[in-house]
N, C-alpha and C positions, 0 to 999 in steps of 0.2 A: 317533476312536481312531487311534493310531499304533503300528506295530510295526517295530522295527529288524530288518532282514533283510540281513546281509552288506553293510552300507553303503547298502542300498536302503530308502527310506522308503515304507511302505505306509500310505495314509491314506484316511479317508472324507471325502467332501465335507461341508462344514458348512452349506451353504445348499441351493439348489434341486436341485443335482446329487447324486443318491443313488448314483452309481456309485463303483467303487474307482479309485484313481489310483496309478500306480507311477512314481516318479522319485527320483533321489538328492537328498537334502537335506543339503548340506554343512554342517559345524559351523564355529563360530568357535573357533579353538584358544585355549588359555590364553595370556594376554598375559605379557610379560616386563617387569618394572619396570626403570627406568633405573639405570645404574651411578653416574651423577653428573648434576648439573643442566645440564651443558654438552653431554651426549649429545643428538644430534639425533633428534627424533621425526618420523617421516614418516607422513602420511596424505593421502588423496585426497578430492576433492569432485566429485560428478557430479549431473546432473539432467536431467529430460525425456528419458528414455533407452529405455524399453521398447518397441521397435519391433515392427511386424507383420512376419511372415515374408513373403518375396517371393512365396510360393505363393498368398497370399490375393488376393482380387479386385482390390484397388487397388495391390498391390505393397508392397514393404517400405519402411521408413523414410519419407522424405518423399514417395515417389512416389504416395501417395494424392492429393497435391496436383495431380499431372499430370492426373488425371481431372477436375479443376476448372479446367483451363486456366491453371494457374499454374506457375511454375518456369522457363519459357523454355528456356535451354540445358540445364538440368538434366534436361529430359524428352527430350532427344535420345538415342534408344535406342542402347545399347552404346557411348556415348561415354565419355571419362574421367570427365566430370561425372556421368554416369548411375551408373557403378559406385561412385563416391565417395559418392553419395547413397544408392544401394541398400544399401550395406553400411556405413552410417554408424556404427551401434552397434558392429559388429564392429571397424571401424577404430579407433574410440576405445578399445575394450577392448584391442586389441593394443598401443596406446601406453601405456595404464595398466599393462599387464603388464610392459612393458619397465622402467618406473619401479619397480614393486613388486618385481621380481626383483633389481634393482640396489640398491634401498633398501627393505628389508622394511617394510611399512606396519603401523601399529597398528590403524587403522580406516578406514572410508569414510563420509563425510558424503553423504547422499542427499537432495536438496532437493525431491523429488516429481515428479508426472507420471510415475509409475513404469511404467504400462502403457497404451499407446495402443491405441484411441482412448477407450475407455470403462472403464478399470480391469479388475478381475477380478470374477467372480461368486461364487467360493468358494475354498477353500484348495487345490483340485485343478485350478484353471483352467490351461490349457496355457501361459499366460504365465509361471507360476511355473517351469515346466520350461524353456521355450525362451528366455525373455527374461532370466531371472535365474540359476537354478541351473546350467544348461548353459552359459550365456553367460560366467559368471564362475566356472568350475569349477576353474581352476588353484589349487593349494595356496597360491600367493602371495595369493589372494583369500579365504582362509579366516580372515577377520577380521570383526568386527561391521560391519554396514551400518546406520548410524543414520539412520532414514528418517522422512519426513513425507508426508502426502497432498497431492497437487496437484489442480487442478480436473478433470483427466482421470480421476483416481482416484474422483471423484464421478460420472463419466459424461460428462465433456467439457463440451459446451455444452447440457446438458440435466439435468433433475432425476434424482438417483440413485433407481433403482427401489426399492432396499432401504428408503430413508428416506422417500421422498415419492411412491412409486407410479409413478415414471417420467414421461415427457412424454406429452402428448396427441396428438402428431402421428404420422402414418404413417411419416415419415422416421426418427423415433426408434426405432420398433419394427422398422425394417428393419436396425438395427444401427449407426446413426450417433450414438448417444448414449443414455445413461440406463439401461443395463443393469447399472451398477456396484453392487457391495455393498461400500462402504468398510470396514465392520468386519471383512470377511474378511482384510484386511491386518493387523488387530490379532490375529486368531485364528491367523494364520500364525506369529506370534511366540509360541512356547510356553513362554517363560521370562521372564515380565513383570518379575520383580524382579531380573533379572540385573544385575550390576555388574562392570565390568572390574577385575581381570584374569581373572576366572573363565572357564572354558571354557563355551561355550554350544552347546546341541544344534543349533540352526539359526542362521544368520548374521543373519537378518532381525530388526531391532530397531524395533518400533513397538507398544508396549503399549497406547497409547490416543491420543486426539486430541492430547494434550500429555504430555510426560514430562521427567524430568531424569536424566542420568547423570553421575557424577563419576568421572573417571579419576585414580586415585591412582598417579602415575608413580614414586613413591618420594621423590625430592627435592622435588617440587612436585605440585600437583593442577591438573586442568582441569575446569571446570564447563561442561556442555553442556546447553542446554535446547531442546526441540523444541516447536513450536507449529503450530496449524492456522490458516491465513490465508485460507481460501476465502470468507470474507465479501467479499473483494475482487472476487470474480466473481459477486456476488449477482444481477446483472442477467442474466448468461448462465445461471447455475444455476437460477434461479427463473422466468424469463419466456420463454426461447427455446423453439422447437419446440412451440408451443401452450401452454406453461406446465405446471406440475405438476398431476397428477391429485389431489394433496394427500390421499392416503389417510392418510399421516403417522401410522401406528399403531405405528411402531417405538419400543421403550422409550427409546432415546436421545433421541428427539424429544419424547415424552410427558413424560419426567421433567423437561424444561425448561419445561413448561407451554405447549408450542407445538402448533399444528396446521397449520403451513405452513412452507415452505422458508425464506422470508426471516426469519421469527421465529427459527427454529433457528440459522441462520448468524450472526445478529446476537448472540444470547445466547451462542453458542459462542465468538465473538470476545471478548466481555467476559471470559469464563472464561480465555481465553489470556492476556489482559493481567493478570488477577488472579494467574494461575499464575506469570507472569514476576516480578511484584512480590513475591509471597510467597517464592518459592524464592531469588531473588537477595538479598532482605533477610535471610533466615535465615543466609546465608553471607557477608554483607557484610563482616564483620570477620575472616574467616578468611584470615590472611596467607599460608597455604600455597597458596591458589588464585592462580595467576599469570595464568591465561587464562580468560576467560568468553566462550563462543560461544552464539549463538542460531541455530537452524535453522528456516527457514520456506520456503514456496514462492514467495510473491509479493514482489516488491521493494517498498521503502517507498513509492514514488510511486504504487503501485496502491491504497494504503490510503486510508480516508476522509480527504480534505483537511480541515484545520482543527485546532482545539486542544481539542475537547470530550472528554468522558469515554471515547468509543469511537473516537477519531480518531488520526491519524498523530502529532500533537503529543505525545499521552500516551505512545505507543509509543517515540518517540525520547527523551523525557525519562527513561523507565525505563532505556533502554540507557545513557544518559549518567550517570544518577545512580549506577548500580551498576557502572560501568566495564566494560561489555561491549565488547570490542574488535572483534568481527567478527560480522556478521549474514550467514549463508550463504543464498543464494536461487537461484531459477531462473525459470521461467515465460516470461521473454523468451528466445527461442531464440538465445542469444549467450553468449560469454564476455566479462565486463565487470568493471571495478573502479570502485566509487563511494565517495565519502566523504560519508556522509549526516548526520553530526553531528560535533561536536568529538571527535576521537579514535575515531570509530566508522566502521569500514570495512564496505562491502558487497561480498562476493565472490559474483559471479554465474557459475554454471555451468549454463546452461539449454539447452545444445546438445550433449548427450552421445549423440545418435543416435536419439532416438525419433521425431521428426517434423521437418519442413523447417526448415533454418536460416533465420533471418530477420534477426537483428541488431536494433539499436535502442539509443538512448542517452537519458540524462536530464540535467538541468542539473547534477547532482552527479557525473557521470561524469568520471574522469580518464584512463581508457583503455577502449577497446572493440575487440574483434577485428574484422578486416575480414570476409572470407569464412571460413566454416569451423566444423566441429564441434570439440568438445574437452572438456577437464576441467581441474581445478586440482590441482597437487601442492604440499602444504604441508610446509615444513621448520621445525620448532619447537624452540626451546630455552626456558629459563626467562625469557629477556630479549628474545627476538626471534622473529618469525614471518615466514618468507619464503614468499610466494605466487607460484608459477610457473604461468602460464597456458599450457597445452600443447595444440596442435592435433591433429587426427586424423592428421596426417602427422609428428608428433613435433617440430614446430617450437615453440620457446618464444617466444610472442608478446610476453609482458611478464612481468617479475618485480617485485613490489612488496614492500618490506621494511617490516614493521610493528614498531615498538618497543613493548615492554610498558610502558615509561615513556618518553614522548616526550622527545627531547633538545633540542627547539627550541620556540619560541613566537613568535606574532605580536605586534608592538607597533604600536599605532595612533597616529597623530599627531592633532593637534587639528583641529576642524572649521573649514572656511573660511567665507567670508561667504555669507549667504543670497542667492539669486539673484532674490528677489521682494521688492519694497519694500512690498507690502501683503499681509499674511496668509501663507498657506501657500506654501512654495517648496522649493527643493532646495539642499543644500550638500554639499561633498565634503571628503574627508580622504585622506591618504596613510598607508601602513603599510609595515613592513619585517619580515623574518624574522630572529630573534635566536637565537644559540646560547646555551643555558643555561650551557655550560661556560666560554665566553670572554666572554660578554656583548656580543659584537660582532655586527654585521650579516653575514649569510651569504646565499647564493643562496636564492631563494624555493622552489626545488625541494626543499630540505630540509624545509620546513614542509609542503609538499604531500604528500610521501612519508610523513611522520609522521602523516598523518591529521588535520591541523589545518584548521579552517574559516577561510577568509580573511575578515577583518572587512569589514563593509559599507563600501564606498568612498563611497556616496552615501546621504544620509538626508534626512528632512523637516525643515523649519525654519519658524519663524513670526517675521515682523518685528515683530509686535505681540502682544498677549495671545492665547494659543492659543484658537481658537474652541471653543465648547462642542459644536457640531455641525459635522462636517467634510463639508459637502455639496459644496463647490466649491473650485476652485483658479484659476479663470479667469473673467473677467467682461467684459461688453460685447463689442464687435467688434474692438477694438484691444488688448485685454489690460490697459489702464490701469485703475486703481482710484481711486475717490474716497474711500472709507472702508470700514471693516470693521465689520459689525454682526452679532453672533450667528453668526459663521461664514460670513456671506454677503458677497461683494464686490459693492458696489452701484454701478451706473452704468446709468441709464435703466431701472431696474427689471428688468434681465435678469441671469440668472446661469447659466452652463453647468455642468451636473452632470458632474464629472470622476470617472471610475472605471468599472469594468466591471460589467455585470450579466449574469446568466444567465437566459435565458428557456426554460422547459421547458413543453412542451405536454402536460399530463397529461390523459389521456382518449383517447390513441391506441389503447390496448387497454382495453376495458371490464373493470374488475376484478371478480373474484368477491366476493360479499358478505363473506366471512370474511378475505380476504387483500388488500383494496385498499391497506392501509397498506404491506404488503410490496412491492406493485407500485410504489407511489409512491416508496418509499425506494429501490428498485432503479433506477428511472428517474432519480431525482435523483443518486444516487451515480454511475451510468454517465456522466451528462452532466458532472458535476464532475470525474470521473476523466479523461475525454477532454479537458476544457478544461485540466486541469493538465498532462497529457501533452503537449498542444499548446503549452504555455508560457504559458498565460493564468492570471494570479492573480485569481481571482474571489472578492472578499470584501466588496465595498461594497454590492451590492444584488442582488436576485433577483426575477424575475417568474415566476409560475406561471399558466399559462392552462389552467384546467380546462374541458374541453368541456362537461360537465354536472356539477353537484354537487347532491345531493339531501339533504344534511345539513350542519348547522353543524360537525359533527365533521370533515368533509372539510377545511373551511377552517382550522379550528383545528389540525389535524394538519399541514397545509402550513406554518403559521406555526411550530409546535413544531419540526418538522424543520429549518426554515431557521435558527431562532434557536439551538436547543440542540444538534442533531446536527451541523449544518454551519457554525455560527458566522457566518452571513450576517446583516448588521446591518439594513440598510434594504431593504424590499421592498414590493411591491404584489401583492395577490392579485386576479386578474381571473377571473371565472367566469360561466357561464350558469346562472341559477337555473331549475330545471325540476322539474315533477312535485310541486309543493307547493300547499297551500291558500294563499289570498290572505294570511291572517295570517302564516303561516310564511314566505311569500315575502318579505314586508316585513321580517321579522326577519333573513332571510338577506341581503337587500340592505343593511340597516343594518350587519350584521356585515362584509360585504365593504367597505363604505364606510369602516369603522373602520380597516381595514388599507391603504386608499388614502390616508387623510388625512395620513399621515406626510410624504410628499413629493409627493403628487399623482400624476397618471396619467403613466406613461412614454410618450413618443412612439413611434410605430412607427419601426423602423429599416430603413434601406436594406440589402438583402441583401448588397450588395458590401462593406459596412462591418461585417458581422456574421458572422464565420466560423462555419461549421457544426461542431457538436460532437455531432451525433446518433450514436446507437448503436442496437442492436437494441431495437425497441419504444419508442424514445425519440427525440423530435424536439426538438432543442435548439440554441441558438446563443449566442455570446458577443458582446456589444456594448460599444463604448466610447461613453459618452454624449456625449463632446465632438464626435463625428462624427454623432450621431443627432439632435441638437436641443437646445433649451434649455427651462428651466422658468421661467415667469413668476412673480415674487414679488408678494405682496400688499403694495404700497407703503404703503397706509393702515395695515395692521397693523404694519409696521415703524416707521412714523412714530409710531403710538400707543405702541409699545414705547419709543421714544426720549423721547416726551413724559413717559411714566410714570417713566422713569429720571431725567429732569430734575426732575420734581416731587418724587421721593423725595429728590434732592440738596437741593432748596430747603427741604423740611421738616426734613431732617437739620441743615442749617446754621442754621435758625431755632431749633431745639431746643438746639443747642450754644450759640448766642448767649444764649438765655434762661437756660440753665444757668449760664453765666459771670456774667450779671448777678445771679442769685440768690446766687452765691458771694460776690460783692462786697458785697452787702447784709448777708450773714451776718457777714462780717468787720467791717463798720462797727458792727453791733449788739454784737459781742463787745468 
C-alpha cells in the first residue's frame, strides 16, 4: 500500500519486513518532445553505484576492500585517495548534477549492481532512501532511471535468498551475500506500462527481468530494450559460499520448470535473447526509429563463448541484424568503450561509486579510463550520438562520436601467398579505410570511431586440398612435410596436435543429486570465460577429468555441453568409474572409450606451458598441444587407406575402359 502525504511516500514493505517506511519517492516529470530533429537530447549512463554508507562496519564505497587487505594507498586513512574512495558515489553524483543542470537530461540509463553488496530485501530497504532517492534528489534528476539487475542485486557472489533459499555457508548469513530479493526492484516500479513522455509516480523503471521502452521524441523515435545477463555469473551465483540451499519454490523459478539456480539462470537467458529478437523484429521496418539501444549488466566477453543457441555469437548476430548501435553495460568497475561487432558500440559505465574501482580491458576495447570513477554523458541527434566519458572530478577522459549511418568503410586487399608448402598455413592481406563520400582512402581513425571492425589481416590457407579433419599444422621435428593425407602431415609417423584445449577437473565439489548438471555447466562456463578474458581462444579440443562418475548420463552430458553449448569440436572424456556393478562398469568403460577414440589420449602437460584459468570451485588450465607432446598415428591404417584409394582408382579406370570398349562394339553393330 502507498499513500501520498505532502510529497512523502508512506509504504509497506513487500517482503519479510512488515514495518512501515517513510521517505520521499521523487517522480519522473513529464517529458518534452523535441522541436526539430537537430535538437540535442541529453541523457546519462551510470552503473555499479549503490554504495554502503561510511557508518557501516566496513566503511563506504570501496573501503570494504580495505578490510580484505586490498587497495594499498586507497586505504591510507584521511588521505586524498581515502576521501575520493569514501565518497565515490557522491563525487560522481555531483559531476552528473553539473551536466544535468547545464544540459537538462531526458533519462538515465542504469546498467545494474544498483545496491552493494547484496541488493535489497524489500521496497522499504534503507538503500532506496540513502543510495537512490536522497542521493539523486535534485529536480534535475527527476527523470526516468531505466534500470536492470546486476549480480549484486541477486546477492553478489551468492544465491539470492528469495529465489534459491540463499547460500549454505555461515559467511553468507553474516551479511556478505545472498539476502537479496531481486523482484523487490520490480515492485518498486509501480507503473509497469509507463511510456515516455508520460509523468511517472516514481523514477525507477524496471517492470521485469526484461522490458522495452520506445521514446517518441517527435521528429524520431528511440527504441530501448533492457535484458538480464546474470547467467554470465552462474558460477558465482550458484556455487560459491557452499552453494544454494535450492529451496527454489519461488513462482518465477517454478514457472520455468526449474528447481535449481543454474537451470533458472540459463532459461532466463534464453528468454532474454528471444525478447530481443521478437521486439527488434517487430520494429525492424519502422523508419522513424533512428536509434536502438540495449541495456544489460555484463559486457559481451562475459557471455558464453561460442556460436550456439545460448551463446555470445547469437547475441552479437541479433544486435547486428537489427542495427542496434549501442549496448550499455557495467560489471567491470571502469569506464570503457568497446566495438564488439560491425557498427555495434559497447558503452561501459561500471564505476559510478558503488564499490572499488578496478579497471580492465578486452580485445575489443578502443579506450579505457586510467584511474577513476565516473559516468557517461550522451548528446544525441537524429544522425549522431556523442558519448562523453566524465570522471568523478569532472574531467572528460574520452569523447566518441557514433554515426547513425557510418560514413566510412574498410576495403580489404587480396590475400598474399600461403606460408606453408604442405597443408594448412597462414596468409596475410592489407586493408584501408575509405570515405563513402569521396571514395578515397582516409585515416584509419575514421573507421575506428565509426564503429567498424577491422578486417582480418591474417587467415588460414591450404597449399593442397583442404583436409577433412584439421588436426595438425606441423609435423616431424623440422617442420618439413612429405605428403598430406586426410589432414595429417606425414613424416616418420608423427604429427603434432596444434591448437589449444581446456582441461576442467569436474569433481572438485561433489554435486547434489538434482543439480550436478548446473554445477558442471557453471564450472565449464567459468573456465571458458576466464580463458577468453585471458586472451585464449579455446575451440579445438577439451578434456574433462571427472573425479568419479556413477552414470552414463554424466559422460553424455559432458559431451553434450562441449558440442552443443560450447561449440568445442574434438575432445576426450577421462573419468574414474566407481560404484557400479561389473556389467555396468564395462558399459561405462566402453562409453568412455568411445569418446577417446576420436583422437586418442591427450598427453599430460607441463604446468609451465599450461596457464591456469581456475576460478571458484573450478580447477582448469589451457594448453597448447604443440608444447605438450605429439600423437602417434597408426601408419598401417593410413597405408591401408592409401591402398584402398589406389584400388578404387584401378577399378574405376578398368570400368571406364570396359565401358568405352562396349561403346565401340555397339557402333560397329549399328
